N, C-alpha and C positions, 0 to 999 in steps of 0.2 A: 478389242481395238484392232483395226485393220493395219496392214503393213504401211500403206501410204501415210496414214495418220501418225504412226510411230516415227517414220523417217522424217516427216515434215516437222514434228515437234522437236526432234533431235537437232535438225538443221537450224531451226529458228533459235533454239537455246544456244547452240554452238556459235551462231552468228552474233547473238547478243553478248554472250560471255566473252567471245573473242574480241569484240569491239571494246568492251569495258577494260579488258587486259591491255590491248594495244593503246587505247586512248588514255588510260589513267594509271594502271599498275606498271606497265612496261616490263613485265617479267617474261622469261622464256615461256614459250607457248604451253609446254607440258605443266610447268609449275603454276603459271597463272590460271589456266583452265581448271586444274585440280583444286586450287585454293578457292576460286570463285564458286565452283560447283559445290564444294563442301559447305561454304558459308550459306549458299542458297538452300541446300538440303537441310542444314541445321535450322535455318530460319523457318522452313516449312514444318519441321518437327516441332518447333516452339509454337508456331501459329496453330498447329494441329491440336495442341492442348486446349485451345479455346474454341476453334472451329476446324473440324477434321475433314472438310470437303476437299480442300486442296491436297491434303496429305493422302487421302484415299485415292484421288486421281493419279498422283505421282507414283504411289505404290503400285497401282494398276499398270501404269506405263512401264515401270522398271520390271515388274513381274512378267509382263508380256514379251520382254526381250530375252532371248536365249543368248546370254553374254558369251558363253563358251563357243557356240556355233558362229556367232557374228564375228568374233575375233579370230578364232583358230581356223575356221573354214572359209572366211571371206576377207576380212580386213588385213590379216597378217601377211598374206602373200603379196598384196599390193604395197603394203608398207615396207616390207623387206626388199622387194624389187626396187622400189623408189630409193631406199637408203643405199643399197648396193650400187645402183646406177650412178650415184653422185659420190661414191667413195674413191679415194685416190688409190688406183690399182697398183701403181709403181711402188708406193710406200708400203702397201699391204704385201706385195710380193717380197720386198726386202725383209719384212718382219713375219713371214709366213710360219717360220719355226715356232716362235713363242706364241703366236696367235693360235696355232694348231694345238699346242700343249695347254694353253689357257682354256680353250673351248672343249677339250676332251678330258684330259687328266685333271685339270682344275675343277671341272664340274663334278666329276666322280668323287674326288677327294672331298670337295665341299659338301656333297650329298651325305657322305659317310660321317663327316665331322658334325654337321648341323643335326643330322638324325640322332647321333649319340648325345649331343648337348641338350636337345629338345626333350629327349626321353628323360634325362635327369631333371630338367626344369618341371616337366609335367608331373613327375613322381613327387617332387617336393611340394607341389600344389595339390597333391592327392587326386590328380587326374590320371588314372591308371590307363595308359595307352600302350599297346604292344609296340615293340621296337620297330617292326617292319613298317608300321604306319608312320612312325617318326621319320624313317628313311624316305617315305613318300613325301612328307613335308619338306625334308632336306632336298629332294629332287625338284620339287616345284618352286622352291624359293632360291635355289642356287643360280639359275641362269639370270644374267643381267638382261634388261629389256632394251633392245636396240632402238626402239621408238623413243623411249625416254632419254637414253644416252645421247642419241644423235641430236635431239632437240636442245639439250642442255649444252653440249660441247660446241654447238654453233656459236654460242655467246661466251664461251669460257676462254677462248684464245689459247688453247693448249698447243704446245709444240707439235709440229706435224708428225714426228716419229712416235710421240706419245699418243697422239690422237689416233694414229693408224692401229696401234695395239688395242686401245680401248674399243674403238669402233669395230675393228676386225673381230675381236673376241665376242662382242655383243651380237654381231650379225650371225656368227656361227654357233655360239654356245646355247642359244635357245633351241635350235634344232636338235643338238645333242642332248640337251636337258629334257626335251619332250620324249626322246627315245628312252633315256634313263628312267624317267617317270613311268612310261608305259611298261617298261620291263619290270620295275618294282611292283607296279599295280597288278600285273599278271601273277607275280609271285604271291602277293597278298591275297588275291582272289582264290588262289589254289591252296592257301595255307602252307606253302612250301612243298606240298606233295606234287608229284608228276611234273615238276619243273627241272629240266636237265640243263646243265651248263651249255651244251651244244645248241639247244633251242634258243637260249638267251643270246648267245653269240651270233646265231643266224639272224635273229630279229634285229640286233644292233647293226650288223653288217648290211643287211638288206635296207634298213631305213637310212643309215648314214651314207654309205657308198652308193646305194641305188639313187638316193636323192641328189647327190653331187653329180652322178653320171647323167641323170635326167636333165639337170640344169645345164650341163655342158652341151648336150644334144639340142636343147631348146635354144640356148644362146647361139649355137652354130647355125641353126635353121633361121633364126631371126636375122643374123648377120648376112647370110646368103640371100635371103629374100630382099632385105633392105638395100643390099649392094646392087641388086639387079634392076632396081627402079629408082626414080627420083620424083617422089610424090609424098609430101609431108603428111597429108591426111591419112593415106593408106599405111605409111610407115609408123605413125602413132598407133593406128588400129592394130598393126602387127604386134607391137609391144604389149598392148592390152590382151590380145589373143594368146600370147605366150604365157602371160600370168594366169589367165582364167583357164585356158586349156591345160596348161602344165599342172595346175592345182588339181584339176579333175583327174588327170592321169596318175598323179602321185597318190591320191586317195584310193583310186581303183586298184593300183598295184602295191599298196601298202609301203610307199616310199615317203621320205621326209620332204613334205612340200616346202617348209621353211628353207632347208638347205638347197633345194632345187631352185627356188626363187632367188636366193642370195647368189648362187653360182651363175645363173642366167643373167642377173642384173650386173654382176661384175664383168661378165664377158661382153655384154652389149655396151656397157659404160666404159670399157677399156679405151683409152685415148687413141691408140693405134688402129683398133678395129672400127671405132666409130668414125674416125677420119676417112677410112677406106670405104665405109658403107653409107655414110650420110653426108649430104650437102650441109653447108653452114645454116641454111634456112631450116632444114629438117632437124638438125641438132638443137636449134633454138626452140622449136615447137615441142620436140620430145622432152627436152629438159624442163620447159615451163609447164607442160602438161603433168609430168610426174611430180614436180614441186607442188603443184596445186593439189593433186591427189594426196600427197604426203601430208600437207597442212590440213586438208579437210578431214581425212580419216583420223589424224592425230587429235584434232579438236574433238571430234565425235567420241573417240575412244576415252579421252580423259574426262569428258563430261559424263560418260557412262560409268566410269570408275567412281567418280564423285557421288553419283546418284545411287550406287549399289548399297550405300550405308543404310538405305531405307528398308532393305530386305534382310539385313544381317540380324542374327540372334546375339544381342549384346549381353553377355554375362560378365560380371566383374572379374572372375577368375580367368576367363578367356582373354579379356583385355590385358590383365596382369601378365599372363603367360606370353602374350605378344610383346609387351613392353620389355620384359626381362630378356626375351630372346634377341631383341634388336642388337645390343652390343656384342653378344656371343656370335651372331650370324656374321657381323662385320669382322670379328676376330677369325672365324673359320674361313672367310674369304681371303683374309690376309695370309693365313697359313697355306691355303690351297694355291696361292700365286707364288709362294716362296721358291719352290723347286724349279718351275719354268724360268723364273727371273734369274735365279742362280746359274742355271744351265746356259743361258744365252747372254748374260750380263757383259762378259768380257768381249765376246764376238761382235755384239751389236751396239755397244756403248750406250746403255740406257740412260735416260734422263734421271738425275738424282731423285730419290724418294719415289721411284716408279711404283713400288708395291703399295705404299701408303696412298698415292694418288689414285691408283687403279681400284684399291679397296673402297675408297670414298666415292669415286666416280662411277662405280659399277651399280647403277640404279636398278631397282626392281620396279616392275610396272604391270601392264595388262596381262602379260603371258602368265605370270604367277597367279593372278586372280582367276584367269580362265581355267588353269589347271586345277586350282582349288575347287572351283565350281563343278568340275567334272568328276570329283570324287563321289562314290556312292555314299548314301547317308550313314550306312553302318560302319564306315571307315572314318568316323569322327569329322565329317564334312563341316559341320557348323563351327567346331572348335578351330580347325585348321583354316577355315575361311576368315574368321575373325582375326586370328594370328597373322595370316597373310595380309589382310587389309591394314593392320597396324604397321607391319613392316613396310608395306608399299607406300602408305601415306608419309611415314617418317622418311623413307628413301627419296620420294619425289620432292617433298617440301623441305625437309631438314637438310639432306645431303645436296639436293639440287640447287638450293639457294646459296650454299656455301662452297660448292666445288670449284667455282670460278676463282674466288679469292684465294682458296687453298692452292690451286694450281699456280696462280700468279706468285704467291709467296714462296712456294717450294722450288719453283723453277727459275725465278729471276736471279741473275748473277749477283754474288755478294760483293759489296763495295770494298 
C-alpha cells in the first residue's frame, strides 16, 4: 500500500470519527476518537469471524504504518511545538521549580518504582522477566502524554496554577522519559557490561541540555526573523521550518527533539516576544494554523492507537498483567510526585489535593505505545506492548472521562 493511500484512508477515517464525536458523543477529542476507533476495530474483528475481507485489509493498513517513526520522528515535534505555543508562559515560569522536579526526578523515581512492582507482578504470573527489562517498561510508561493531557484539560476547567503544573510537566517529562528509556535500553543491550556511569551521564546531559539549548537557539532565530518582516504567510512558514529543520538537527546531533520543540514553542509563544515580533494579523494566522495542526495530528494519532489493537498478540496472562499493573502504576506516580510537592507546597500555595489530581490527570498515550513498539522482540516486546496498551486505554478513557469531575469536586470551595 503506497503512502498516499495510507494517508488518505487515515484522514478519511479521522474526519468521519471526528464528525461522529462532535455531532453525537461530544467528548474531548482524544477520548472520543479513542472510543470510536476501538468500537470500530472491535466491530471489524467480530465481522472478521464471518467474513475476513475487511479484517485483512485493515490489518494490512495498520501493519504498513511504522507507528514509532510516524509519532516519534514526525508528529511529536509538531504536536509539542503547538502545545507549547499555546501554553501560559507566565504561569509556567512561576511554577518552573516543581515542573522541573516533576519532569526529571519524578520520572526517574516512577521508573524505578514501576519497574520493581512490575517485576513482582510478572513473577507472580510465572512470567519470568529480568529486572532490567521491567525498568524499561517503567521508563516507557512513566512519562505522561502532553497530547492527551492538553486535550482533556481544555475541557476540565482546572485552576490556572494547577493546569500550569500538569501541562508543564507533561510537555517536558516525555523528553526526559525518552532519554531515560534509551539509557536503560543501552544497558539492557549490553547486559550491564561496558556501561560506565560517565557515559550514561554524558548521554543524559547531551540529550536533555542539548535539546533545550537547541530549542532556545531555534526560538531566538524565529523571533529575530519574524520581527524583521511583516508578512503572515512567510512567518507561518518560518514556524514550520523551525519545527522540521530543528527536528532534523536534533536527530543528527543526538539531542532531544521533544525538549527542543517545547523550548522553541514556549519562546515563540511568549506573550512579550510574540507582541514584539508579530502583528495582530500574523498572531491570528500563526495561532489558527497551529491549532489546526494540533487537532489534525491529534485525531490521526488516536485513530492509529485505536487501530493498533489489530496487530497485538493478546494472551490472557499479558492482559491480566496489564490490568493488575494499572492501580500500582497510579500509586507509583502518586509517590513519585510526593517529594516535589512537599518541597514547593508552602512557597507556591498549591491547590488542595494537587498530588491526587496530578496522579489521576497524568494520562498516558501515544508516546508510551511508540516506545513499546521500539523494543526489540527479545526484550519481551509483545508482553510489554499489550501491558502498555491496557494502561493507555484505561488512562485515556477511564481517567480522561473522570478527571474533569474530580478536579471540580476537589478544587471547589467548601460551603
